[in-house]
N, C-alpha and C positions, 0 to 999 in steps of 0.2 A: 439291255436295251434292244439288242438284236432279236432276242427271243420274245420280247414284249410286243414288237410290231406285228409278227404273224399272229400272236394271240389276239391282239386288238382287231386285226382283220377278220379272224375267225368269229369273234364275238359280234362284230358288226353284221356279218353275213347271217349269223344265227339269229340275231335279234330281228333283222329285217323280215325274215320269212317264218319265224316260229311263234308268232303271236297266237294266243289261244284261239282255237276254232270252236265255232258252235257245233254242238253234237250233230253228227251226220253230214257236216259241211265238207265239201271237197275243194281242192285248189289246183291250179296250174302254175308251175314255176317257169320263169324265164331266166336262163343262164346267159350272162354276158361274157363271151369268150375274150373280150378285150381287157376288161378290168376284173373278171372273175367274180362278179357280184351276182346275187340272186334277187329277183323280184317276184312278187306273188300276186296272182289274180285269183280272188276267191268269190264265192257266191255272195251276191248283193253288191259286188263292185259295179260301178257305173262306167262303161267303156263305149268306145266307138270302134267298129271293125270295118275295114275295107277288104272285100273279098278279092280273090284272083280274077273274078269276072267283072269287077268294078262296082259291085253292089255295096251299099253302105248300110250297116246295121248298128243302131245306137240304142242304149238303154241299160237298165239294170239286169245283171245276170240272175236268172231264176235258179239255175241248176247247172252243176258241172259233173259229168260222168266220163271218166277215162279221158279221151281226146276230143270230147264233144262239149260245146257250150250251148246251153239252152237259154233263150230269151223268152219274153212273154208269149210271142206268137210265132217264133221260128227257132231254128237251131243251125249251128255251123260247126264243121270239123276243123281241127287245127291245120290240116293239110290244105284247106281252102282259104286260109287267111293270108292276105297280102300285107296289111298293116293293122296295128292296134294303137289306139290313143286312150289315155286316161282323161276323165273329165277335168277341165281346167279349174284351178282354184279361183280364177277370176270369172267363172261362168255365171255372170249376172244376166238380167234380161236383155241388155243392150250389147253384150259381149258374146263372142263365139263360145259354144259349150265345150269345144275340144281344141287344143292347141295343135294345129296341123304341122307346126315346125318341130314338134318334139314327140315323135312316135315312140311308143314303148317297145314295139317290135316291128321289124321290116324283113320280109322274107328275101328280098333282093340283096340284103346285107347279111353275110354268113357269120357275123360276129355274135349273133344271138340264136339260142335254140330253146325249144320247149322241153320241159320235163313233166311227165304225168305220173305222180306217185301212185303206187299200186293200192288197191282197195284195202289191203290188209293194214296199212298204216293208220287208217281212220278208226280203228276199233277202240282206241283210247288216246287221250292227249299224250300219254307217256310214249306210246308207239310212234306217234307223229313226231314228237320231240327227238326221239332217238334217230328216226329216219333223217330228219333235217340235220342233226349233228353229224351223222355219218356222211351225208351228202356234202356238207360244207367242208368237212375234213378232206374228203376226196378232191374237191375243187381246189382247196388250198395246196394239197400235195401236187396236183397237176400244174398249178401256177409255179410252185417252187422248182418243179422238175425242169421248167423252161430256163431257170437261172442256174441250174447245176453245171458247173464248169467242166466236170470230169467226163463229159461226153466227148471232149477233145483230149488229145494226148500231149500237146505242146502249147506253151504260152510264152510270149515275148513281151516284157513289160518295162515301163519307164517309171522310175521312182520320182513322183512329183514333190514329195516332202523334202527331199535332199537338196532341191534347188535353193531353198532358203539358207542352206549351209554352203552355198557355192560349190555344190557337188553334183555331178552328172552320173546317175546310177542306172544301168541297164541290167535286167535279169532275164534268165531263161529257166523255165520250169518244165519238167518232163515227168509224165505219169509213168511209174515203174511197176506198179502193182495195184490191185483193187484198193481204193481209198488211200493210196500212198503215192507221193510224188517227191521229187528232189529239185530244189531250186538253188541256183548260184547267181549271185549278183556281183558285178564288177563296177567300181566307181572311180572316176577321176576327180580329184579335188584341186581347185584353183584358189590360191591365196591372193588377197588383195595387197597393194603395195606396202612396203615395210614401214612407211610413215604412219600407217594406222596404229593407234594405241587403244586397246580395249579399256573400257571404264572399270572392268573387273580384272583381277590378277589371273587371267587365263587367256591364252591366245585363241580366241574363238574363230576368227576369220583369216589368220595369218598363214596357215599351213597350205603347202602344196603336198600332193601325195596320191596314193592309190589305196583302195579299200576293197577287200574281198570278203563276202559272206557266203556261206554255203550251209544248207540245212535240209533235212527231210521234213515233209509236211504230211501229217496224218489227218485225214478228214474224218473225224469221228461222227459227224453228221453231215449231210450234204451241204457244201458251201462253207463249212466251218472247220477250221483245222487248228492243230497245235504243233509247234516246232521247237526243236532244240537247235539254236543257231550258233555256229562257229564263225568268229570274225577275226580278220587280221588287217591291220593298217600299217603302212609305212608312210611317215610324214616328215617333211623337212621345211625349214624356213631360214632365211638369211636376213641379217640386219633387223632383228626384232627387238622391240622395247617391251620387256616383260620380266617379272621375277619368277614366274612359275617354272618349276615346281618347288622352289626353295623359299621365296619370300625375302623380305628385308626392307630396310628403310629407303634405300636408293633403288632406282629402276635400272635393271641390267640392259646393256646393249649387247646382243649376242646372236649366234646362229645355233640351231638345234636340229638334231635328228631324233626321231621317235619311232618306237614300235609298240603297237597295241595288240594284245591277244585276248579276245573276249569270248565269253560263253553266256548265253541268255536263253530264256524261255519266252516264246511268243505265241499269242493267240490271234488268229486272223479270220477274216470273213471275205471270201472271194465270190463275187457275183458276176454272172454272165448275161449279157444282153446281145443276143445274136452271136457275133464273133468278137465282140468287145467285152473285156473283163475289167472289173474294178477290184482291187485287193486292198483291204483295210487291215491294219495290224497294230497290236499294242503288246508291250511286254517289258521285261527288264532282266538284268543280270549283273555280272561283274567282269572286269577286265584287268589284266596285268600290263603295266606300262613300264617301258624302259626308255630313258632319255639320255642323250649325249649332248652336253652343252659346251659351246665354245664362247666364253664370256670375254668380250674385248674391253669393256669399261662400264661405268655407272653414271647415271644422271642423278646427282644428289637431290634430296627432297627440295621441292620448290625451286628447282633450277633447271634451265634448259641447256646448260653447258655440259658436254660430255667429258667425263674424267677418265682418260685411258688408263688401263692397268699397266701397259707397257707404252710409255709416252713416246719412245723413239721408234721401235719396230712394230708397235700395235699387235704384238703376239697375244693370243688369247690364253685364258686360264681354263682348264678343262674340268668339267664336273659331270659325273655319271650318277644317275639316281634311278631307283626302281620303286614302284609304288602300285597300289591297287586303286581302282576307280569304278564308279557305277556305269552300267550300260542301260540306256533308256531307248526302248524301241517304240516308236509311234510313227505311223506314216500311211500314205496312200499311193498305190501304184495303178497305172492304167496301161492297158495293152491289148493284144489280140491273141485269139486262139486259132490253132490250125492243126490238122492231122487227126482224123478220127481213129 
């Protein structure tokens, strides 16, 4: 999807300016530096021009040569143009011929510039198409360069996705070589009260704990990276109602300590807008889990009455279990860039 959007942009720009030209016909292109689009003014276009001296020239373009536009009885150079308007689609007898609120070009606004293709591109339709294709590719690369995050060396980010898991994650990324950086994220996890009981046999929101992930990020194309992620979590919970990781007919009442050691592969896309960065990632892997359970009693099926294992002293029964589980990486981070 990420590669599809730039291709769609490129196709849109290419289609907008590369319509077949009449033999010998010339064009003037207007590049919009705000949205990186191209517009075309060609011979036979009906436009209205306001010059820098205040003169208004309207009508059909008879000829275009280099940076000069020829009308039926006059001509004007691009350097003398203050504004350009296209003929309005509502230009009937009782309506204005040109929409003064929507100029195609304004010299006072530096977001647009003229491009005059060289005479050599008009020798054939193929040469013109190649020229437009190279031009739109250049414009696309200039646009993407503005989003390249690696013009900065440091990034401090906040993981928005982990909030849904009652986890606050802050990460720091540092560029250490060309196209290579290293990122470390530290998270604090806050469990909700022990009275919560998950509808599935897994303690989704019960844990308190800390989580550390660290990984290199290789940007194999600008703004797109691949990572091998190393993860460690230490989790604990007291007074939990859950059978995981063993299962059974009754529900256990217990405390648990847990260690997770994970390894995963992650693909990400980091975009920069000024000094603000957005980091999107997805991936997966495997983790090794160790649990230490102190089981105090059971809630029999269809019963809200706790049956203590040790009815007098309430001493727990100890269970240790090791197992493997999946790692699912998906998220969005937002942060800031600093340090060129």
